[in-house]
C-alpha positions as a Markdown table, in Angstrom:
| # | Residue | x | y | z |
|---|---|---|---|---|
| 1 | Met | -4.8 | -27.7 | -5.1 |
| 2 | Thr | -8.1 | -29.6 | -5.1 |
| 3 | Thr | -8.2 | -33.3 | -4.4 |
| 4 | Asp | -11.3 | -33.8 | -6.5 |
| 5 | Pro | -10.4 | -36.5 | -9.0 |
| 6 | Asp | -12.6 | -35.2 | -11.8 |
| 7 | Thr | -11.2 | -31.7 | -11.5 |
| 8 | Leu | -7.7 | -33.0 | -11.5 |
| 9 | Ala | -8.4 | -35.1 | -14.5 |
| 10 | Val | -9.6 | -32.1 | -16.5 |
| 11 | Tyr | -6.4 | -30.2 | -15.6 |
| 12 | Ala | -4.3 | -33.2 | -16.6 |
| 13 | Ala | -6.0 | -33.6 | -19.9 |
| 14 | Arg | -6.1 | -29.9 | -20.7 |
| 15 | Ala | -2.8 | -28.7 | -19.2 |
| 16 | Ala | -1.4 | -27.4 | -22.5 |
| 17 | Asp | -4.7 | -25.6 | -23.4 |
| 18 | Tyr | -4.8 | -24.0 | -19.9 |
| 19 | Ala | -1.2 | -22.8 | -20.3 |
| 20 | Ala | -2.0 | -21.2 | -23.7 |
| 21 | Met | -5.1 | -19.5 | -22.2 |
| 22 | Ala | -3.1 | -18.3 | -19.2 |
| 23 | Glu | -0.5 | -16.7 | -21.5 |
| 24 | Gly | -3.3 | -14.4 | -22.9 |
| 25 | Leu | -4.8 | -13.3 | -19.6 |
| 26 | Asp | -5.0 | -9.7 | -18.5 |
| 27 | Asp | -1.9 | -9.1 | -16.4 |
| 28 | His | -3.2 | -5.8 | -14.8 |
| 29 | Pro | -4.3 | -7.5 | -11.6 |
| 30 | Leu | -0.8 | -9.1 | -11.2 |
| 31 | Ala | 0.9 | -5.8 | -11.9 |
| 32 | Ala | -1.2 | -4.0 | -9.3 |
| 33 | Phe | -0.5 | -6.8 | -6.8 |
| 34 | Leu | 3.3 | -6.7 | -7.4 |
| 35 | Ala | 3.3 | -2.9 | -6.9 |
| 36 | Leu | 2.3 | -3.6 | -3.2 |
| 37 | Leu | 5.3 | -5.7 | -2.5 |
| 38 | Pro | 8.8 | -5.0 | -1.1 |
| 39 | Pro | 11.8 | -5.9 | -3.3 |
| 40 | Gly | 12.6 | -9.6 | -3.3 |
| 41 | Ala | 9.3 | -10.6 | -1.8 |
| 42 | Arg | 8.6 | -14.3 | -1.0 |
| 43 | Ile | 5.2 | -15.0 | -2.6 |
| 44 | Leu | 2.9 | -18.0 | -2.1 |
| 45 | Asp | 1.4 | -18.8 | -5.5 |
| 46 | Leu | -1.5 | -21.1 | -4.4 |
| 47 | Gly | -2.7 | -23.1 | -7.4 |
| 48 | Cys | 0.0 | -21.9 | -9.7 |
| 49 | Gly | -1.2 | -23.8 | -12.8 |
| 50 | Pro | 1.4 | -23.7 | -15.6 |
| 51 | Gly | 3.4 | -21.0 | -13.7 |
| 52 | Val | 2.6 | -18.0 | -16.0 |
| 53 | Gln | 2.1 | -15.6 | -13.1 |
| 54 | Ala | 4.9 | -17.1 | -11.0 |
| 55 | Ala | 7.3 | -16.6 | -13.9 |
| 56 | Gln | 6.2 | -12.9 | -14.0 |
| 57 | Met | 6.8 | -12.6 | -10.2 |
| 58 | Ala | 10.3 | -14.1 | -10.6 |
| 59 | Ala | 11.1 | -11.8 | -13.6 |
| 60 | Ala | 10.1 | -8.8 | -11.3 |
| 61 | Gly | 12.8 | -9.9 | -8.8 |
| 62 | His | 10.6 | -11.8 | -6.4 |
| 63 | His | 10.7 | -15.3 | -5.0 |
| 64 | Pro | 7.6 | -17.3 | -5.8 |
| 65 | Asp | 6.7 | -20.5 | -4.1 |
| 66 | Pro | 4.4 | -22.0 | -6.8 |
| 67 | Val | 2.3 | -25.0 | -5.7 |
| 68 | Asp | -0.4 | -27.0 | -7.5 |
| 69 | Ala | -2.2 | -30.3 | -7.0 |
| 70 | Ala | -2.0 | -31.3 | -10.7 |
| 71 | Pro | 1.3 | -32.9 | -11.6 |
| 72 | Glu | 0.9 | -31.8 | -15.2 |
| 73 | Met | 0.7 | -28.2 | -14.1 |
| 74 | Val | 3.6 | -28.6 | -11.8 |
| 75 | Ala | 5.7 | -30.0 | -14.7 |
| 76 | Leu | 4.7 | -27.0 | -16.9 |
| 77 | Ala | 5.7 | -24.6 | -14.2 |
| 78 | Gln | 9.0 | -26.4 | -13.6 |
| 79 | Ala | 9.7 | -26.3 | -17.3 |
| 80 | Arg | 9.7 | -22.5 | -16.9 |
| 81 | Gly | 12.5 | -22.9 | -14.4 |
| 82 | Leu | 10.3 | -22.4 | -11.4 |
| 83 | Pro | 10.6 | -24.3 | -8.1 |
| 84 | Ala | 7.1 | -25.6 | -8.4 |
| 85 | Arg | 5.9 | -28.4 | -6.1 |
| 86 | Arg | 2.9 | -30.6 | -5.9 |
| 87 | Ala | 0.6 | -29.9 | -2.9 |
| 88 | Asp | -3.1 | -29.6 | -2.1 |
| 89 | Phe | -4.9 | -27.0 | -0.1 |
| 90 | Asp | -4.3 | -28.8 | 3.2 |
| 91 | Ala | -0.5 | -29.1 | 2.7 |
| 92 | Pro | 1.5 | -27.1 | 5.3 |
| 93 | Leu | 2.4 | -23.6 | 4.1 |
| 94 | Pro | 6.1 | -22.9 | 4.8 |
| 95 | Gly | 5.8 | -19.3 | 5.7 |
| 96 | Pro | 6.4 | -16.6 | 6.5 |
| 97 | Tyr | 5.4 | -15.1 | 3.2 |
| 98 | Asp | 5.5 | -11.5 | 2.1 |
| 99 | Ala | 2.4 | -12.0 | 0.0 |
| 100 | Ala | 0.0 | -14.7 | -1.3 |
| 101 | Trp | -1.6 | -15.0 | -4.8 |
| 102 | Ala | -4.6 | -17.3 | -5.0 |
| 103 | Ser | -6.1 | -16.6 | -8.4 |
| 104 | Phe | -9.2 | -18.7 | -9.1 |
| 105 | Ser | -7.8 | -21.7 | -7.3 |
| 106 | Leu | -9.6 | -21.8 | -4.0 |
| 107 | Leu | -12.9 | -21.9 | -5.9 |
| 108 | His | -12.3 | -25.6 | -6.2 |
| 109 | Ala | -12.4 | -26.1 | -2.4 |
| 110 | Ala | -15.5 | -27.3 | -0.7 |
| 111 | Arg | -17.5 | -24.6 | 1.1 |
| 112 | Ala | -16.9 | -26.1 | 4.5 |
| 113 | Asp | -13.1 | -26.1 | 3.9 |
| 114 | Leu | -12.6 | -22.5 | 2.8 |
| 115 | Pro | -12.5 | -20.9 | 6.2 |
| 116 | Arg | -9.7 | -23.3 | 7.2 |
| 117 | His | -7.8 | -22.6 | 4.1 |
| 118 | Leu | -8.1 | -18.8 | 4.5 |
| 119 | Ala | -7.0 | -19.1 | 8.1 |
| 120 | Ala | -3.9 | -21.2 | 7.1 |
| 121 | Ile | -2.9 | -18.5 | 4.5 |
| 122 | His | -3.4 | -15.8 | 7.0 |
| 123 | Ala | -1.1 | -17.6 | 9.5 |
| 124 | Ala | 1.5 | -18.1 | 6.8 |
| 125 | Leu | 1.7 | -14.4 | 5.9 |
| 126 | Lys | 3.7 | -11.7 | 7.6 |
| 127 | Pro | 1.6 | -9.1 | 9.4 |
| 128 | Gly | 0.1 | -6.7 | 6.8 |
| 129 | Ala | 1.1 | -8.8 | 3.8 |
| 130 | Pro | -1.3 | -8.7 | 0.9 |
| 131 | Leu | -3.4 | -11.5 | -0.4 |
| 132 | His | -4.8 | -11.5 | -4.0 |
| 133 | Leu | -7.9 | -13.8 | -4.2 |
| 134 | Gly | -9.8 | -14.4 | -7.4 |
| 135 | Met | -13.2 | -16.3 | -7.0 |
| 136 | Lys | -16.3 | -16.9 | -9.1 |
| 137 | Leu | -19.5 | -15.2 | -7.9 |
| 138 | Gly | -22.8 | -17.1 | -7.6 |
| 139 | His | -24.6 | -19.5 | -5.3 |
| 140 | Gly | -24.1 | -23.1 | -4.3 |
| 141 | Glu | -21.6 | -25.8 | -5.6 |
| 142 | Gly | -21.5 | -27.7 | -8.9 |
| 143 | Arg | -19.6 | -28.7 | -11.9 |
| 144 | Asp | -18.8 | -26.7 | -15.0 |
| 145 | Ala | -19.2 | -27.9 | -18.6 |
| 146 | Leu | -15.8 | -29.6 | -18.3 |
| 147 | Gly | -16.6 | -31.4 | -15.1 |
| 148 | Arg | -14.6 | -29.3 | -12.7 |
| 149 | Phe | -16.0 | -28.8 | -9.2 |
| 150 | Tyr | -16.7 | -25.2 | -8.1 |
| 151 | Thr | -18.0 | -23.5 | -5.0 |
| 152 | Tyr | -19.6 | -20.1 | -5.7 |
| 153 | Tyr | -19.9 | -17.2 | -3.3 |
| 154 | Thr | -21.7 | -13.9 | -3.1 |
| 155 | Arg | -19.5 | -10.9 | -2.7 |
| 156 | Glu | -20.8 | -10.3 | 0.8 |
| 157 | Asp | -20.2 | -13.9 | 1.9 |
| 158 | Leu | -16.6 | -13.9 | 0.5 |
| 159 | Leu | -15.7 | -10.6 | 2.2 |
| 160 | Asp | -17.2 | -11.9 | 5.5 |
| 161 | Leu | -15.1 | -15.1 | 5.3 |
| 162 | Leu | -11.9 | -13.0 | 4.7 |
| 163 | Thr | -12.7 | -10.8 | 7.7 |
| 164 | Val | -13.3 | -13.8 | 10.0 |
| 165 | Ala | -10.0 | -15.2 | 8.9 |
| 166 | Gly | -8.3 | -12.0 | 10.1 |
| 167 | Phe | -7.9 | -10.2 | 6.8 |
| 168 | Thr | -8.6 | -6.5 | 6.1 |
| 169 | Val | -10.1 | -6.2 | 2.6 |
| 170 | Thr | -8.8 | -3.1 | 0.8 |
| 171 | Arg | -10.2 | -3.7 | -2.7 |
| 172 | Ala | -12.9 | -5.9 | -4.3 |
| 173 | Glu | -13.5 | -5.6 | -8.1 |
| 174 | Glu | -16.2 | -7.5 | -9.9 |
| 175 | Arg | -15.3 | -8.7 | -13.4 |
| 176 | Ile | -16.5 | -11.0 | -16.1 |
| 177 | Glu | -13.9 | -13.8 | -16.5 |
| 178 | Thr | -13.7 | -16.3 | -19.3 |
| 179 | Gly | -11.6 | -19.4 | -18.3 |
| 180 | Leu | -10.8 | -22.7 | -19.8 |
| 181 | Ser | -14.5 | -23.7 | -20.4 |
| 182 | Gly | -14.8 | -20.6 | -22.7 |
| 183 | Gln | -18.0 | -19.5 | -20.8 |
| 184 | Pro | -18.0 | -15.9 | -19.4 |
| 185 | Ala | -18.8 | -15.9 | -15.7 |
| 186 | Pro | -18.9 | -13.2 | -13.0 |
| 187 | Gly | -15.8 | -13.1 | -10.8 |
| 188 | Leu | -14.5 | -11.1 | -7.9 |
| 189 | Leu | -10.9 | -10.0 | -7.5 |
| 190 | Val | -10.0 | -9.2 | -3.9 |
| 191 | Thr | -7.0 | -7.6 | -2.3 |
| 192 | Ala | -6.8 | -8.1 | 1.4 |
| 193 | His | -4.1 | -7.7 | 4.0 |
| 194 | Ala | -3.1 | -10.0 | 6.9 |
């Protein structure tokens, strides 16, 4: 979803590694999210990666719209039989959606751009529709050991941004997440409603 060339290059080079890692992730957050949805929900999967979660959404009878900026990730998602498409965070969102899943994707957006992206997601959701947002906690912006660009937020700042975008936060859970870099880092999983 990012247009940062160094971040996209990491995902291009490590797409297979990322897919293997994603297969082993805790699926409890996704199960809790799916429990909020009506049957046959249309779900925006913003930053779908290799499509692991989108495939689980489809298996549960829903209709994911998986999008990612890395062509290699889109290809992996399409290989799962998903209608994945290439797009960045500024691409139009063809709502209305019944839900949105943005799991550790928007953390690659620049700080100045996040309010605009959250507003666009809110506008693409049906009233009351849930958003799952996963972000890393911290301060500032920078690159990880692999060279990917990250923007970090405090819990309070992130919840304030969601409120300003029109969301009502109903759950915020802090967790230690270990991603592709292999380095444990604090993260925040948020459920909010449009």
